C-alpha positions as a printed Julia matrix, in Angstrom:
160×3 Matrix{Float64}:
 -26.47  -37.28    2.12
 -24.16  -40.41    2.74
 -20.42  -39.06    3.73
 -19.01  -42.44    3.69
 -18.87  -41.71    0.02
 -16.26  -39.2     0.51
 -14.68  -40.29    3.42
 -12.79  -43.33    4.77
 -15.76  -44.94    7.8
 -15.27  -47.97    9.26
 -18.22  -51.1     8.44
 -18.11  -49.04    5.19
 -16.79  -49.88    1.34
 -13.96  -47.35    0.67
 -14.74  -43.65   -0.28
 -14.35  -42.81   -4.04
 -11.85  -41.19   -4.63
 -10.46  -37.91   -6.85
  -8.59  -37.98   -9.98
  -4.98  -36.92   -9.39
  -4.77  -33.4    -9.54
  -2.28  -32.26  -12.57
  -2.07  -29.74  -14.76
  -3.97  -30.87  -17.39
  -7.55  -30.19  -18.08
  -9.89  -32.51  -19.86
 -11.38  -31.79  -23.58
 -14.48  -30.93  -22.38
 -13.25  -27.53  -20.03
 -11.31  -27.1   -23.65
 -13.53  -26.53  -25.87
 -17.33  -25.22  -23.59
 -20.39  -25.46  -25.08
 -22.02  -22.4   -26.9
 -24.78  -22.71  -24.69
 -22.18  -21.64  -21.55
 -20.42  -19.68  -23.14
 -22.48  -17.3   -25.99
 -21.15  -16.87  -29.5
 -17.57  -16.09  -29.0
 -15.97  -14.13  -32.19
 -12.48  -15.62  -31.1
 -13.2   -19.23  -30.92
 -10.19  -19.6   -28.01
 -13.0   -17.87  -25.4
 -14.57  -21.37  -26.08
 -12.07  -22.31  -23.32
 -11.98  -22.21  -19.61
  -8.35  -22.04  -19.7
  -7.81  -18.67  -21.9
 -11.25  -17.72  -19.79
  -9.34  -17.86  -16.51
  -5.99  -16.22  -17.89
  -7.7   -13.47  -19.37
  -9.96  -12.89  -16.1
  -7.11  -13.21  -13.76
  -4.67  -11.04  -16.17
  -7.82   -8.68  -15.99
  -7.73   -8.12  -12.41
  -5.1    -8.52  -11.51
  -4.59  -11.41  -10.05
  -0.8   -12.41   -8.25
   1.39  -15.16  -10.1
   1.42  -18.61   -8.66
   4.86  -18.17   -7.38
   4.58  -14.13   -6.25
   1.05  -16.07   -4.05
   3.75  -18.77   -2.59
   6.68  -16.01   -1.32
   4.2   -14.23    0.39
   2.89  -17.18    2.1
   6.85  -18.04    2.76
   5.98  -21.06    0.87
   9.17  -22.05   -1.57
   8.04  -21.28   -5.12
   8.14  -24.27   -7.8
  10.75  -23.79  -10.21
  10.3   -23.39  -13.7
  11.01  -26.47  -14.71
   8.38  -27.74  -11.89
   5.96  -25.56  -13.0
   6.81  -27.19  -16.97
   7.9   -24.05  -18.26
   8.91  -23.75  -22.35
  13.07  -23.24  -20.7
  14.44  -22.34  -17.43
  15.12  -18.83  -18.18
  11.19  -18.29  -18.22
   9.63  -15.3   -15.83
   8.15  -16.52  -12.86
   4.48  -15.26  -13.72
   2.19  -19.1   -13.38
  -1.08  -17.96  -13.27
  -2.37  -19.05  -10.2
  -4.99  -21.9   -10.91
  -2.54  -23.48  -12.94
   0.36  -22.86  -10.71
  -2.32  -24.78   -7.87
  -3.1   -27.57   -9.97
   1.12  -27.77  -10.68
   2.01  -27.82   -7.5
  -0.73  -30.09   -6.28
   1.1   -32.91   -8.73
   4.81  -31.72   -7.95
   4.51  -31.52   -4.15
   1.64  -34.03   -3.49
   1.73  -36.6    -6.39
  -1.08  -35.43   -7.19
  -3.24  -36.9    -3.97
  -3.62  -33.45   -2.82
  -3.2   -29.74   -2.98
  -0.19  -28.36   -1.86
   0.91  -25.27    0.43
  -0.62  -22.75   -1.82
  -3.46  -24.09   -2.94
  -4.54  -25.81    0.18
  -3.93  -22.52    2.36
  -6.03  -20.93    0.62
  -9.03  -23.77    0.43
  -8.16  -24.0     4.42
  -8.19  -19.54    5.09
 -11.76  -19.56    2.61
 -13.36  -22.11    5.14
 -12.17  -20.63    7.99
 -13.18  -16.85    7.12
 -16.35  -18.22    6.16
 -17.17  -20.07    9.38
 -15.53  -16.84   11.25
 -18.22  -14.73    9.57
 -21.11  -17.32   10.53
 -22.31  -16.14   14.3
 -24.03  -20.21   14.28
 -20.49  -21.74   13.79
 -18.46  -24.28   16.0
 -15.54  -21.46   16.54
 -18.0   -19.25   18.25
 -18.75  -21.81   20.25
 -17.8   -22.12   24.1
 -14.83  -24.71   24.57
 -17.21  -26.73   26.26
 -19.68  -26.87   23.65
 -16.89  -28.33   20.99
 -17.8   -31.29   19.37
 -14.16  -33.57   19.84
 -15.26  -35.88   17.22
 -13.31  -37.04   14.34
 -14.92  -35.22   10.71
 -16.24  -39.1     9.56
 -17.61  -39.07   12.87
 -19.24  -35.97   12.46
 -20.6   -36.34    9.27
 -22.09  -39.7     9.73
 -23.79  -38.91   12.65
 -21.59  -41.98   14.79
 -20.18  -40.86   18.52
 -20.69  -37.79   18.02
 -19.8   -36.33   21.8
 -19.59  -32.54   23.05
 -16.66  -32.32   25.36
 -18.41  -31.0    28.83
């Protein structure tokens, strides 16, 4: 894999950038093909958004605002979420909240505090569960290279 497609590295073309993160879904996710969804009695169930809303509600997933408060972050206001009125309840579905937070707090260039924390905690948790991960290596065997250096194989140095 050519990691320089994802990360800027000296001597290579600029990395490819994703489109900005926002709360809009592309048409292909609003109208999923029957080959993915199967036959649905309700046309709305061909939409990934509707499926996510149903699943989140079914498993009792907390709102984006509740997660933000739990993490000690200032929740988005109803206006920032895009609610129809300022009096709307603080019950934004988590997946949509994360998309809006990225747009409002970071200009769509990266995940906001809640989204980044969730992704980061999942990745760290996976590394912690892997007994061969660098997080379990002795301090004198941990790499001191940048992520780009690690991924491109240049300047890979192990601290001694």
